[in-house]
PQR file with spaces between the fields and no chain letter, atoms N, CA, C, O and H, PARSE charges and radii, in Angstrom:
ATOM       1  N    UNK     1      46.840   98.173   95.940 -0.4000 1.5000
ATOM       2  CA   UNK     1      47.562   99.022   97.319 -0.0000 2.0000
ATOM       3  C    UNK     1      48.578   99.687   97.417  0.5500 1.7000
ATOM       4  O    UNK     1      49.546   99.577   96.665 -0.5500 1.4000
ATOM       5  N    UNK     2      48.505  100.288   98.148 -0.4000 1.5000
ATOM       6  CA   UNK     2      49.502  101.408   98.439 -0.0000 2.0000
ATOM       7  C    UNK     2      49.800  102.275   99.573  0.5500 1.7000
ATOM       8  O    UNK     2      48.873  102.454  100.362 -0.5500 1.4000
ATOM       9  H    UNK     2      47.718  100.377   98.759  0.4000 1.0000
ATOM      10  N    UNK     3      51.126  102.955   99.853 -0.4000 1.5000
ATOM      11  CA   UNK     3      51.389  103.433  101.136 -0.0000 2.0000
ATOM      12  C    UNK     3      51.397  102.463  102.449  0.5500 1.7000
ATOM      13  O    UNK     3      51.429  101.268  102.155 -0.5500 1.4000
ATOM      14  H    UNK     3      51.880  102.809   99.212  0.4000 1.0000
ATOM      15  N    UNK     4      51.379  102.710  103.609 -0.4000 1.5000
ATOM      16  CA   UNK     4      51.118  101.807  104.691 -0.0000 2.0000
ATOM      17  C    UNK     4      50.468  100.404  104.676  0.5500 1.7000
ATOM      18  O    UNK     4      50.927   99.440  105.289 -0.5500 1.4000
ATOM      19  H    UNK     4      51.353  103.681  103.848  0.4000 1.0000
ATOM      20  N    UNK     5      49.619  100.391  104.096 -0.4000 1.5000
ATOM      21  CA   UNK     5      48.874   99.125  103.545 -0.0000 2.0000
ATOM      22  C    UNK     5      49.298   98.364  102.838  0.5500 1.7000
ATOM      23  O    UNK     5      48.647   97.322  102.762 -0.5500 1.4000
ATOM      24  H    UNK     5      49.246  101.174  103.598  0.4000 1.0000
ATOM      25  N    UNK     6      50.638   98.476  101.928 -0.4000 1.5000
ATOM      26  CA   UNK     6      51.446   97.794  101.570 -0.0000 2.0000
ATOM      27  C    UNK     6      52.708   97.051  102.598  0.5500 1.7000
ATOM      28  O    UNK     6      52.820   95.865  102.907 -0.5500 1.4000
ATOM      29  H    UNK     6      51.166   99.323  101.990  0.4000 1.0000
ATOM      30  N    UNK     7      53.242   97.771  102.832 -0.4000 1.5000
ATOM      31  CA   UNK     7      54.278   97.207  104.296 -0.0000 2.0000
ATOM      32  C    UNK     7      53.447   96.596  104.674  0.5500 1.7000
ATOM      33  O    UNK     7      53.556   95.438  104.272 -0.5500 1.4000
ATOM      34  H    UNK     7      53.151   98.735  102.581  0.4000 1.0000
ATOM      35  N    UNK     8      52.083   96.853  105.653 -0.4000 1.5000
ATOM      36  CA   UNK     8      51.372   96.187  106.512 -0.0000 2.0000
ATOM      37  C    UNK     8      50.733   94.749  106.143  0.5500 1.7000
ATOM      38  O    UNK     8      50.277   93.818  106.808 -0.5500 1.4000
ATOM      39  H    UNK     8      51.995   97.793  105.979  0.4000 1.0000
ATOM      40  N    UNK     9      50.942   95.044  104.589 -0.4000 1.5000
ATOM      41  CA   UNK     9      50.614   93.325  103.884 -0.0000 2.0000
ATOM      42  C    UNK     9      52.133   92.442  104.047  0.5500 1.7000
ATOM      43  O    UNK     9      52.294   91.312  104.508 -0.5500 1.4000
ATOM      44  H    UNK     9      51.313   95.800  104.049  0.4000 1.0000
ATOM      45  N    UNK    10      52.940   93.197  103.610 -0.4000 1.5000
ATOM      46  CA   UNK    10      54.121   92.467  103.195 -0.0000 2.0000
ATOM      47  C    UNK    10      54.867   91.930  104.900  0.5500 1.7000
ATOM      48  O    UNK    10      55.356   90.804  104.987 -0.5500 1.4000
ATOM      49  H    UNK    10      52.809   94.115  103.236  0.4000 1.0000
ATOM      50  N    UNK    11      54.856   92.779  105.993 -0.4000 1.5000
ATOM      51  CA   UNK    11      55.013   92.518  107.283 -0.0000 2.0000
ATOM      52  C    UNK    11      54.185   91.223  107.853  0.5500 1.7000
ATOM      53  O    UNK    11      54.782   90.366  108.504 -0.5500 1.4000
ATOM      54  H    UNK    11      54.459   93.694  105.923  0.4000 1.0000
ATOM      55  N    UNK    12      52.480   91.098  107.522 -0.4000 1.5000
ATOM      56  CA   UNK    12      51.589   90.663  107.896 -0.0000 2.0000
ATOM      57  C    UNK    12      51.997   88.381  107.469  0.5500 1.7000
ATOM      58  O    UNK    12      52.188   87.332  108.085 -0.5500 1.4000
ATOM      59  H    UNK    12      51.994   91.794  106.994  0.4000 1.0000
ATOM      60  N    UNK    13      51.886   88.956  105.920 -0.4000 1.5000
ATOM      61  CA   UNK    13      52.766   87.477  105.338 -0.0000 2.0000
ATOM      62  C    UNK    13      53.984   86.678  105.365  0.5500 1.7000
ATOM      63  O    UNK    13      54.223   85.657  104.720 -0.5500 1.4000
ATOM      64  H    UNK    13      51.731   89.807  105.420  0.4000 1.0000
ATOM      65  N    UNK    14      54.662   87.243  106.139 -0.4000 1.5000
ATOM      66  CA   UNK    14      55.657   87.001  106.527 -0.0000 2.0000
ATOM      67  C    UNK    14      56.949   87.233  105.646  0.5500 1.7000
ATOM      68  O    UNK    14      58.083   87.116  106.111 -0.5500 1.4000
ATOM      69  H    UNK    14      54.468   88.072  106.663  0.4000 1.0000
ATOM      70  N    UNK    15      56.652   87.610  104.181 -0.4000 1.5000
ATOM      71  CA   UNK    15      57.917   88.127  103.112 -0.0000 2.0000
ATOM      72  C    UNK    15      58.900   88.456  104.002  0.5500 1.7000
ATOM      73  O    UNK    15      58.783   89.125  105.028 -0.5500 1.4000
ATOM      74  H    UNK    15      55.731   87.705  103.803  0.4000 1.0000
ATOM      75  N    UNK    16      60.325   87.710  103.334 -0.4000 1.5000
ATOM      76  CA   UNK    16      61.716   88.213  103.596 -0.0000 2.0000
ATOM      77  C    UNK    16      62.418   89.096  102.804  0.5500 1.7000
ATOM      78  O    UNK    16      63.618   89.292  102.992 -0.5500 1.4000
ATOM      79  H    UNK    16      60.420   87.167  102.500  0.4000 1.0000
ATOM      80  N    UNK    17      61.670   89.754  101.770 -0.4000 1.5000
ATOM      81  CA   UNK    17      61.803   90.286  100.546 -0.0000 2.0000
ATOM      82  C    UNK    17      60.633   91.394  100.282  0.5500 1.7000
ATOM      83  O    UNK    17      59.426   91.203  100.132 -0.5500 1.4000
ATOM      84  H    UNK    17      60.695   89.595  101.617  0.4000 1.0000
ATOM      85  N    UNK    18      61.364   92.602  100.273 -0.4000 1.5000
ATOM      86  CA   UNK    18      60.457   93.785   99.454 -0.0000 2.0000
ATOM      87  C    UNK    18      61.206   94.549   98.829  0.5500 1.7000
ATOM      88  O    UNK    18      62.394   94.550   99.149 -0.5500 1.4000
ATOM      89  H    UNK    18      62.344   92.758  100.395  0.4000 1.0000
ATOM      90  N    UNK    19      60.691   95.531   97.623 -0.4000 1.5000
ATOM      91  CA   UNK    19      60.757   96.398   97.161 -0.0000 2.0000
ATOM      92  C    UNK    19      60.473   97.724   96.395  0.5500 1.7000
ATOM      93  O    UNK    19      59.690   98.484   96.966 -0.5500 1.4000
ATOM      94  H    UNK    19      59.726   95.530   97.363  0.4000 1.0000
ATOM      95  N    UNK    20      60.951   98.107   95.261 -0.4000 1.5000
ATOM      96  CA   UNK    20      60.574   99.141   94.693 -0.0000 2.0000
ATOM      97  C    UNK    20      60.299   98.780   92.954  0.5500 1.7000
ATOM      98  O    UNK    20      61.345   98.518   92.361 -0.5500 1.4000
ATOM      99  H    UNK    20      61.586   97.489   94.797  0.4000 1.0000
ATOM     100  N    UNK    21      59.274   98.748   92.264 -0.4000 1.5000
ATOM     101  CA   UNK    21      58.910   98.691   91.155 -0.0000 2.0000
ATOM     102  C    UNK    21      58.458   99.642   90.355  0.5500 1.7000
ATOM     103  O    UNK    21      57.290   99.964   90.572 -0.5500 1.4000
ATOM     104  H    UNK    21      58.423   98.961   92.746  0.4000 1.0000
ATOM     105  N    UNK    22      59.093  100.285   89.364 -0.4000 1.5000
ATOM     106  CA   UNK    22      58.472  101.621   88.513 -0.0000 2.0000
ATOM     107  C    UNK    22      57.625  101.117   87.215  0.5500 1.7000
ATOM     108  O    UNK    22      58.112  100.136   86.653 -0.5500 1.4000
ATOM     109  H    UNK    22      60.042  100.024   89.188  0.4000 1.0000
ATOM     110  N    UNK    23      56.719  101.520   86.796 -0.4000 1.5000
ATOM     111  CA   UNK    23      56.060  101.380   85.879 -0.0000 2.0000
ATOM     112  C    UNK    23      55.730  102.805   85.290  0.5500 1.7000
ATOM     113  O    UNK    23      55.673  103.912   85.826 -0.5500 1.4000
ATOM     114  H    UNK    23      56.324  102.317   87.253  0.4000 1.0000
ATOM     115  N    UNK    24      55.505  102.318   83.809 -0.4000 1.5000
ATOM     116  CA   UNK    24      54.865  103.193   82.604 -0.0000 2.0000
ATOM     117  C    UNK    24      53.516  103.371   83.262  0.5500 1.7000
ATOM     118  O    UNK    24      52.885  102.475   83.823 -0.5500 1.4000
ATOM     119  H    UNK    24      55.552  101.419   83.374  0.4000 1.0000
ATOM     120  N    UNK    25      53.249  104.289   83.164 -0.4000 1.5000
ATOM     121  CA   UNK    25      51.577  105.142   83.200 -0.0000 2.0000
ATOM     122  C    UNK    25      50.956  104.183   82.618  0.5500 1.7000
ATOM     123  O    UNK    25      51.518  103.689   81.640 -0.5500 1.4000
ATOM     124  H    UNK    25      53.761  105.017   82.708  0.4000 1.0000
ATOM     125  N    UNK    26      49.727  103.678   83.007 -0.4000 1.5000
ATOM     126  CA   UNK    26      48.808  102.914   82.252 -0.0000 2.0000
ATOM     127  C    UNK    26      47.337  103.240   83.227  0.5500 1.7000
ATOM     128  O    UNK    26      47.248  103.476   84.432 -0.5500 1.4000
ATOM     129  H    UNK    26      49.271  104.079   83.801  0.4000 1.0000
ATOM     130  N    UNK    27      46.338  103.147   82.233 -0.4000 1.5000
ATOM     131  CA   UNK    27      44.861  103.342   83.212 -0.0000 2.0000
ATOM     132  C    UNK    27      44.739  102.939   84.457  0.5500 1.7000
ATOM     133  O    UNK    27      44.291  103.682   85.330 -0.5500 1.4000
ATOM     134  H    UNK    27      46.410  102.954   81.254  0.4000 1.0000
ATOM     135  N    UNK    28      45.179  101.545   84.711 -0.4000 1.5000
ATOM     136  CA   UNK    28      44.861  100.882   85.861 -0.0000 2.0000
ATOM     137  C    UNK    28      46.123  100.927   86.725  0.5500 1.7000
ATOM     138  O    UNK    28      47.169  100.439   86.298 -0.5500 1.4000
ATOM     139  H    UNK    28      45.543  100.941   84.002  0.4000 1.0000
ATOM     140  N    UNK    29      46.057  101.440   87.797 -0.4000 1.5000
ATOM     141  CA   UNK    29      47.267  101.540   88.663 -0.0000 2.0000
ATOM     142  C    UNK    29      47.885  100.226   89.187  0.5500 1.7000
ATOM     143  O    UNK    29      47.297   99.323   89.782 -0.5500 1.4000
ATOM     144  H    UNK    29      45.207  101.837   88.143  0.4000 1.0000
ATOM     145  N    UNK    30      48.990  100.288   88.900 -0.4000 1.5000
ATOM     146  CA   UNK    30      50.123   99.297   88.768 -0.0000 2.0000
ATOM     147  C    UNK    30      50.229   98.240   87.853  0.5500 1.7000
ATOM     148  O    UNK    30      50.796   97.181   88.123 -0.5500 1.4000
ATOM     149  H    UNK    30      49.468  101.022   88.416  0.4000 1.0000
ATOM     150  N    UNK    31      49.631   98.528   86.640 -0.4000 1.5000
ATOM     151  CA   UNK    31      49.787   97.466   85.344 -0.0000 2.0000
ATOM     152  C    UNK    31      50.334   97.903   84.098  0.5500 1.7000
ATOM     153  O    UNK    31      50.141   97.291   83.048 -0.5500 1.4000
ATOM     154  H    UNK    31      49.170   99.388   86.421  0.4000 1.0000
ATOM     155  N    UNK    32      51.221   99.275   84.218 -0.4000 1.5000
ATOM     156  CA   UNK    32      51.838   99.467   83.492 -0.0000 2.0000
ATOM     157  C    UNK    32      53.357   98.536   83.295  0.5500 1.7000
ATOM     158  O    UNK    32      53.760   97.628   84.022 -0.5500 1.4000
ATOM     159  H    UNK    32      51.378   99.773   85.072  0.4000 1.0000
ATOM     160  N    UNK    33      53.830   98.952   82.402 -0.4000 1.5000
ATOM     161  CA   UNK    33      54.841   97.348   82.101 -0.0000 2.0000
ATOM     162  C    UNK    33      56.036   98.244   82.942  0.5500 1.7000
ATOM     163  O    UNK    33      56.145   99.447   83.180 -0.5500 1.4000
ATOM     164  H    UNK    33      53.503   99.689   81.811  0.4000 1.0000
ATOM     165  N    UNK    34      56.925   96.981   83.289 -0.4000 1.5000
ATOM     166  CA   UNK    34      57.483   97.236   84.299 -0.0000 2.0000
ATOM     167  C    UNK    34      58.760   98.142   83.916  0.5500 1.7000
ATOM     168  O    UNK    34      59.405   97.380   83.196 -0.5500 1.4000
ATOM     169  H    UNK    34      56.837   96.004   83.096  0.4000 1.0000
ATOM     170  N    UNK    35      59.459   99.314   84.001 -0.4000 1.5000
ATOM     171  CA   UNK    35      60.668  100.049   83.533 -0.0000 2.0000
ATOM     172  C    UNK    35      61.955   99.645   84.586  0.5500 1.7000
ATOM     173  O    UNK    35      63.123   99.906   84.298 -0.5500 1.4000
ATOM     174  H    UNK    35      58.936   99.933   84.586  0.4000 1.0000
ATOM     175  N    UNK    36      61.507   98.896   85.983 -0.4000 1.5000
ATOM     176  CA   UNK    36      63.041   98.763   86.868 -0.0000 2.0000
ATOM     177  C    UNK    36      62.035   98.497   87.962  0.5500 1.7000
ATOM     178  O    UNK    36      60.845   98.598   88.261 -0.5500 1.4000
ATOM     179  H    UNK    36      60.559   98.683   86.217  0.4000 1.0000
ATOM     180  N    UNK    37      63.169   98.112   88.362 -0.4000 1.5000
ATOM     181  CA   UNK    37      62.699   96.827   89.916 -0.0000 2.0000
ATOM     182  C    UNK    37      64.253   96.926   90.652  0.5500 1.7000
ATOM     183  O    UNK    37      65.318   97.158   90.080 -0.5500 1.4000
ATOM     184  H    UNK    37      64.136   98.029   88.119  0.4000 1.0000
ATOM     185  N    UNK    38      64.011   96.664   92.165 -0.4000 1.5000
ATOM     186  CA   UNK    38      64.955   96.504   92.449 -0.0000 2.0000
ATOM     187  C    UNK    38      64.376   95.921   94.376  0.5500 1.7000
ATOM     188  O    UNK    38      63.290   96.346   94.771 -0.5500 1.4000
ATOM     189  H    UNK    38      63.146   96.476   92.630  0.4000 1.0000
ATOM     190  N    UNK    39      65.090   95.143   95.171 -0.4000 1.5000
ATOM     191  CA   UNK    39      64.168   94.614   96.324 -0.0000 2.0000
ATOM     192  C    UNK    39      65.650   94.614   97.320  0.5500 1.7000
ATOM     193  O    UNK    39      66.836   94.493   97.012 -0.5500 1.4000
ATOM     194  H    UNK    39      65.972   94.798   94.849  0.4000 1.0000
ATOM     195  N    UNK    40      64.820   94.846   98.878 -0.4000 1.5000
ATOM     196  CA   UNK    40      65.425   94.831   99.802 -0.0000 2.0000
ATOM     197  C    UNK    40      64.904   93.508  101.051  0.5500 1.7000
ATOM     198  O    UNK    40      63.718   93.281  101.292 -0.5500 1.4000
ATOM     199  H    UNK    40      63.857   94.944   99.129  0.4000 1.0000
ATOM     200  N    UNK    41      66.059   92.770  101.711 -0.4000 1.5000
ATOM     201  CA   UNK    41      65.219   92.306  102.607 -0.0000 2.0000
ATOM     202  C    UNK    41      64.943   93.176  104.016  0.5500 1.7000
ATOM     203  O    UNK    41      65.466   94.185  104.489 -0.5500 1.4000
ATOM     204  H    UNK    41      67.022   92.954  101.514  0.4000 1.0000
ATOM     205  N    UNK    42      63.787   92.222  104.483 -0.4000 1.5000
ATOM     206  CA   UNK    42      63.059   92.755  105.810 -0.0000 2.0000
ATOM     207  C    UNK    42      63.402   92.210  106.773  0.5500 1.7000
ATOM     208  O    UNK    42      63.177   91.040  107.084 -0.5500 1.4000
ATOM     209  H    UNK    42      63.362   91.402  104.099  0.4000 1.0000
ATOM     210  N    UNK    43      64.522   93.732  107.874 -0.4000 1.5000
ATOM     211  CA   UNK    43      65.251   92.809  108.754 -0.0000 2.0000
ATOM     212  C    UNK    43      64.067   92.596  109.831  0.5500 1.7000
ATOM     213  O    UNK    43      62.953   93.113  109.915 -0.5500 1.4000
ATOM     214  H    UNK    43      64.705   94.682  107.622  0.4000 1.0000
ATOM     215  N    UNK    44      64.718   91.661  110.602 -0.4000 1.5000
ATOM     216  CA   UNK    44      64.096   91.091  111.896 -0.0000 2.0000
ATOM     217  C    UNK    44      63.568   92.286  112.771  0.5500 1.7000
ATOM     218  O    UNK    44      64.252   93.280  113.013 -0.5500 1.4000
ATOM     219  H    UNK    44      65.623   91.241  110.534  0.4000 1.0000
ATOM     220  N    UNK    45      62.112   92.068  113.284 -0.4000 1.5000
ATOM     221  CA   UNK    45      61.491   93.059  114.121 -0.0000 2.0000
ATOM     222  C    UNK    45      61.207   94.204  113.506  0.5500 1.7000
ATOM     223  O    UNK    45      60.886   95.194  114.163 -0.5500 1.4000
ATOM     224  H    UNK    45      61.556   91.261  113.088  0.4000 1.0000
ATOM     225  N    UNK    46      61.292   94.222  112.053 -0.4000 1.5000
ATOM     226  CA   UNK    46      60.840   95.180  111.036 -0.0000 2.0000
ATOM     227  C    UNK    46      59.812   95.944  111.204  0.5500 1.7000
ATOM     228  O    UNK    46      58.996   95.089  111.546 -0.5500 1.4000
ATOM     229  H    UNK    46      61.553   93.417  111.519  0.4000 1.0000
ATOM     230  N    UNK    47      59.237   96.941  111.217 -0.4000 1.5000
ATOM     231  CA   UNK    47      57.901   97.866  111.884 -0.0000 2.0000
ATOM     232  C    UNK    47      57.308   98.479  110.689  0.5500 1.7000
ATOM     233  O    UNK    47      58.083   98.393  109.736 -0.5500 1.4000
ATOM     234  H    UNK    47      59.900   97.635  110.938  0.4000 1.0000
ATOM     235  N    UNK    48      56.097   99.123  110.380 -0.4000 1.5000
ATOM     236  CA   UNK    48      56.030   99.754  109.304 -0.0000 2.0000
ATOM     237  C    UNK    48      56.265  101.059  109.037  0.5500 1.7000
ATOM     238  O    UNK    48      55.916  101.824  108.138 -0.5500 1.4000
ATOM     239  H    UNK    48      55.467   99.193  111.153  0.4000 1.0000
ATOM     240  N    UNK    49      57.078  101.172  110.227 -0.4000 1.5000
ATOM     241  CA   UNK    49      57.325  102.842  109.690 -0.0000 2.0000
ATOM     242  C    UNK    49      59.137  102.921  109.162  0.5500 1.7000
ATOM     243  O    UNK    49      59.794  103.604  108.377 -0.5500 1.4000
ATOM     244  H    UNK    49      57.362  100.551  110.957  0.4000 1.0000
ATOM     245  N    UNK    50      59.475  101.457  110.401 -0.4000 1.5000
ATOM     246  CA   UNK    50      60.785  101.224  109.276 -0.0000 2.0000
ATOM     247  C    UNK    50      60.839  100.749  108.333  0.5500 1.7000
ATOM     248  O    UNK    50      61.752  101.241  107.669 -0.5500 1.4000
ATOM     249  H    UNK    50      58.941  100.902  111.039  0.4000 1.0000
ATOM     250  N    UNK    51      60.145   99.717  107.661 -0.4000 1.5000
ATOM     251  CA   UNK    51      60.242   99.829  106.822 -0.0000 2.0000
ATOM     252  C    UNK    51      59.798  100.430  105.475  0.5500 1.7000
ATOM     253  O    UNK    51      60.141  100.002  104.372 -0.5500 1.4000
ATOM     254  H    UNK    51      59.403   99.318  108.200  0.4000 1.0000
ATOM     255  N    UNK    52      58.848  101.661  105.753 -0.4000 1.5000
ATOM     256  CA   UNK    52      58.144  102.626  105.120 -0.0000 2.0000
ATOM     257  C    UNK    52      59.652  103.630  104.564  0.5500 1.7000
ATOM     258  O    UNK    52      60.151  103.885  103.469 -0.5500 1.4000
ATOM     259  H    UNK    52      58.570  102.008  106.648  0.4000 1.0000
ATOM     260  N    UNK    53      59.863  103.859  105.513 -0.4000 1.5000
ATOM     261  CA   UNK    53      61.292  104.531  105.778 -0.0000 2.0000
ATOM     262  C    UNK    53      62.311  104.083  104.567  0.5500 1.7000
ATOM     263  O    UNK    53      62.642  104.738  103.579 -0.5500 1.4000
ATOM     264  H    UNK    53      59.457  103.652  106.403  0.4000 1.0000
ATOM     265  N    UNK    54      62.650  102.930  104.910 -0.4000 1.5000
ATOM     266  CA   UNK    54      64.084  102.353  104.013 -0.0000 2.0000
ATOM     267  C    UNK    54      63.307  102.382  102.728  0.5500 1.7000
ATOM     268  O    UNK    54      63.655  103.171  101.850 -0.5500 1.4000
ATOM     269  H    UNK    54      62.381  102.398  105.713  0.4000 1.0000
ATOM     270  N    UNK    55      62.210  101.528  102.539 -0.4000 1.5000
ATOM     271  CA   UNK    55      61.586  101.478  100.829 -0.0000 2.0000
ATOM     272  C    UNK    55      61.646  102.937  100.170  0.5500 1.7000
ATOM     273  O    UNK    55      62.155  103.134   99.067 -0.5500 1.4000
ATOM     274  H    UNK    55      61.927  100.887  103.253  0.4000 1.0000
ATOM     275  N    UNK    56      61.063  103.954  100.974 -0.4000 1.5000
ATOM     276  CA   UNK    56      60.862  105.484  100.320 -0.0000 2.0000
ATOM     277  C    UNK    56      63.009  105.979   99.988  0.5500 1.7000
ATOM     278  O    UNK    56      63.392  106.687   99.056 -0.5500 1.4000
ATOM     279  H    UNK    56      60.650  103.794  101.871  0.4000 1.0000
ATOM     280  N    UNK    57      63.852  105.395  100.956 -0.4000 1.5000
ATOM     281  CA   UNK    57      65.002  105.835  100.437 -0.0000 2.0000
ATOM     282  C    UNK    57      65.209  105.140   99.272  0.5500 1.7000
ATOM     283  O    UNK    57      65.634  105.695   98.259 -0.5500 1.4000
ATOM     284  H    UNK    57      63.541  104.820  101.713  0.4000 1.0000
ATOM     285  N    UNK    58      64.938  103.933   99.334 -0.4000 1.5000
ATOM     286  CA   UNK    58      65.218  102.523   98.223 -0.0000 2.0000
ATOM     287  C    UNK    58      65.059  103.062   96.821  0.5500 1.7000
ATOM     288  O    UNK    58      65.819  102.952   95.859 -0.5500 1.4000
ATOM     289  H    UNK    58      64.593  103.482  100.157  0.4000 1.0000
ATOM     290  N    UNK    59      63.463  103.894   96.971 -0.4000 1.5000
ATOM     291  CA   UNK    59      62.352  104.123   95.888 -0.0000 2.0000
ATOM     292  C    UNK    59      63.322  106.015   95.203  0.5500 1.7000
ATOM     293  O    UNK    59      63.482  106.441   94.060 -0.5500 1.4000
ATOM     294  H    UNK    59      62.845  103.984   97.753  0.4000 1.0000
ATOM     295  N    UNK    60      63.546  106.348   95.972 -0.4000 1.5000
ATOM     296  CA   UNK    60      64.824  107.790   95.969 -0.0000 2.0000
ATOM     297  C    UNK    60      65.682  107.304   94.963  0.5500 1.7000
ATOM     298  O    UNK    60      65.452  107.479   93.766 -0.5500 1.4000
ATOM     299  H    UNK    60      63.416  106.001   96.901  0.4000 1.0000
ATOM     300  N    UNK    61      66.736  106.654   95.434 -0.4000 1.5000
ATOM     301  CA   UNK    61      67.739  106.100   94.502 -0.0000 2.0000
ATOM     302  C    UNK    61      67.285  105.366   93.069  0.5500 1.7000
ATOM     303  O    UNK    61      67.922  105.484   92.023 -0.5500 1.4000
ATOM     304  H    UNK    61      66.923  106.511   96.406  0.4000 1.0000
ATOM     305  N    UNK    62      66.333  104.759   93.192 -0.4000 1.5000
ATOM     306  CA   UNK    62      65.710  103.940   91.839 -0.0000 2.0000
ATOM     307  C    UNK    62      65.381  104.805   90.808  0.5500 1.7000
ATOM     308  O    UNK    62      65.750  104.470   89.683 -0.5500 1.4000
ATOM     309  H    UNK    62      65.816  104.663   94.042  0.4000 1.0000
ATOM     310  N    UNK    63      64.743  105.888   90.944 -0.4000 1.5000
ATOM     311  CA   UNK    63      63.825  107.070   90.573 -0.0000 2.0000
ATOM     312  C    UNK    63      65.059  107.690   90.103  0.5500 1.7000
ATOM     313  O    UNK    63      65.229  107.320   88.941 -0.5500 1.4000
ATOM     314  H    UNK    63      64.443  106.160   91.858  0.4000 1.0000
ATOM     315  N    UNK    64      66.036  108.501   90.498 -0.4000 1.5000
ATOM     316  CA   UNK    64      67.134  108.690   90.074 -0.0000 2.0000
ATOM     317  C    UNK    64      67.906  107.608   89.317  0.5500 1.7000
ATOM     318  O    UNK    64      67.603  107.630   88.124 -0.5500 1.4000
ATOM     319  H    UNK    64      65.898  108.802   91.441  0.4000 1.0000
ATOM     320  N    UNK    65      68.540  106.945   89.534 -0.4000 1.5000
ATOM     321  CA   UNK    65      69.165  106.141   88.536 -0.0000 2.0000
ATOM     322  C    UNK    65      67.818  105.127   87.038  0.5500 1.7000
ATOM     323  O    UNK    65      68.073  104.462   86.033 -0.5500 1.4000
ATOM     324  H    UNK    65      68.786  106.927   90.503  0.4000 1.0000
ATOM     325  N    UNK    66      66.830  105.447   87.540 -0.4000 1.5000
ATOM     326  CA   UNK    66      66.070  105.136   86.238 -0.0000 2.0000
ATOM     327  C    UNK    66      65.945  106.376   85.087  0.5500 1.7000
ATOM     328  O    UNK    66      65.907  106.259   83.862 -0.5500 1.4000
ATOM     329  H    UNK    66      66.623  105.987   88.356  0.4000 1.0000
ATOM     330  N    UNK    67      65.901  107.449   85.809 -0.4000 1.5000
ATOM     331  CA   UNK    67      65.465  108.654   85.011 -0.0000 2.0000
ATOM     332  C    UNK    67      66.864  108.768   84.374  0.5500 1.7000
ATOM     333  O    UNK    67      66.824  108.901   83.151 -0.5500 1.4000
ATOM     334  H    UNK    67      65.932  107.544   86.804  0.4000 1.0000
ATOM     335  N    UNK    68      68.027  108.747   84.898 -0.4000 1.5000
ATOM     336  CA   UNK    68      69.404  108.373   84.371 -0.0000 2.0000
ATOM     337  C    UNK    68      69.758  107.665   83.402  0.5500 1.7000
ATOM     338  O    UNK    68      70.693  107.691   82.601 -0.5500 1.4000
ATOM     339  H    UNK    68      68.059  108.640   85.892  0.4000 1.0000
ATOM     340  N    UNK    69      69.130  107.208   83.530 -0.4000 1.5000
ATOM     341  CA   UNK    69      69.289  105.374   82.215 -0.0000 2.0000
ATOM     342  C    UNK    69      68.037  105.909   81.210  0.5500 1.7000
ATOM     343  O    UNK    69      68.452  106.025   80.057 -0.5500 1.4000
ATOM     344  H    UNK    69      68.371  107.187   84.181  0.4000 1.0000
ATOM     345  N    UNK    70      66.878  106.196   81.329 -0.4000 1.5000
ATOM     346  CA   UNK    70      66.247  107.111   80.251 -0.0000 2.0000
ATOM     347  C    UNK    70      67.119  108.142   79.745  0.5500 1.7000
ATOM     348  O    UNK    70      67.467  108.216   78.566 -0.5500 1.4000
ATOM     349  H    UNK    70      66.541  106.102   82.266  0.4000 1.0000
ATOM     350  N    UNK    71      67.338  108.645   80.324 -0.4000 1.5000
ATOM     351  CA   UNK    71      68.054  110.687   79.853 -0.0000 2.0000
ATOM     352  C    UNK    71      69.352  109.518   78.838  0.5500 1.7000
ATOM     353  O    UNK    71      69.494  109.925   77.685 -0.5500 1.4000
ATOM     354  H    UNK    71      67.055  108.585   81.282  0.4000 1.0000
ATOM     355  N    UNK    72      70.006  108.532   79.102 -0.4000 1.5000
ATOM     356  CA   UNK    72      71.426  108.076   78.562 -0.0000 2.0000
ATOM     357  C    UNK    72      71.063  106.900   77.206  0.5500 1.7000
ATOM     358  O    UNK    72      71.946  106.347   76.550 -0.5500 1.4000
ATOM     359  H    UNK    72      69.890  108.201   80.039  0.4000 1.0000
ATOM     360  N    UNK    73      69.730  106.721   77.023 -0.4000 1.5000
ATOM     361  CA   UNK    73      69.112  105.332   76.051 -0.0000 2.0000
ATOM     362  C    UNK    73      69.334  104.582   76.868  0.5500 1.7000
ATOM     363  O    UNK    73      68.760  103.571   76.463 -0.5500 1.4000
ATOM     364  H    UNK    73      69.014  107.170   77.557  0.4000 1.0000
ATOM     365  N    UNK    74      69.924  104.277   78.061 -0.4000 1.5000
ATOM     366  CA   UNK    74      70.189  103.278   78.121 -0.0000 2.0000
ATOM     367  C    UNK    74      69.095  102.047   78.397  0.5500 1.7000
ATOM     368  O    UNK    74      69.289  100.846   78.208 -0.5500 1.4000
ATOM     369  H    UNK    74      70.391  105.098   78.390  0.4000 1.0000
ATOM     370  N    UNK    75      67.885  102.700   78.902 -0.4000 1.5000
ATOM     371  CA   UNK    75      66.655  102.186   79.066 -0.0000 2.0000
ATOM     372  C    UNK    75      65.610  102.854   77.831  0.5500 1.7000
ATOM     373  O    UNK    75      65.554  104.071   77.656 -0.5500 1.4000
ATOM     374  H    UNK    75      67.727  103.675   79.056  0.4000 1.0000
ATOM     375  N    UNK    76      64.916  102.013   77.127 -0.4000 1.5000
ATOM     376  CA   UNK    76      64.262  102.774   75.835 -0.0000 2.0000
ATOM     377  C    UNK    76      63.142  102.506   76.396  0.5500 1.7000
ATOM     378  O    UNK    76      62.909  101.599   77.195 -0.5500 1.4000
ATOM     379  H    UNK    76      64.962  101.024   77.269  0.4000 1.0000
ATOM     380  N    UNK    77      62.047  103.723   75.755 -0.4000 1.5000
ATOM     381  CA   UNK    77      60.739  103.823   76.169 -0.0000 2.0000
ATOM     382  C    UNK    77      59.766  103.506   75.315  0.5500 1.7000
ATOM     383  O    UNK    77      60.253  104.101   74.353 -0.5500 1.4000
ATOM     384  H    UNK    77      62.236  104.459   75.106  0.4000 1.0000
ATOM     385  N    UNK    78      59.105  103.198   75.031 -0.4000 1.5000
ATOM     386  CA   UNK    78      58.105  102.664   74.019 -0.0000 2.0000
ATOM     387  C    UNK    78      57.794  104.303   74.007  0.5500 1.7000
ATOM     388  O    UNK    78      57.498  105.014   74.968 -0.5500 1.4000
ATOM     389  H    UNK    78      58.709  102.715   75.812  0.4000 1.0000
ATOM     390  N    UNK    79      57.991  104.749   72.307 -0.4000 1.5000
ATOM     391  CA   UNK    79      56.930  105.813   71.510 -0.0000 2.0000
ATOM     392  C    UNK    79      55.560  105.729   71.237  0.5500 1.7000
ATOM     393  O    UNK    79      54.994  106.640   70.634 -0.5500 1.4000
ATOM     394  H    UNK    79      58.231  104.172   71.527  0.4000 1.0000
């Protein structure tokens, strides 16, 4: 599941937390080893568009942070 479908499912399920996960690439979607994760609280009255925007901002921050940690050796990737 991806895109609006994820955000819709999270909101419809009544979850109070969502987040971002960065995986190693694998043959099946989202099944690679987890490299990094972060989470945010879902605001009262949150809609798909507002949640999508907040998660996208979080993704951008996490990608930069994760790539920096890989480049400096803080995160070791399997060879």
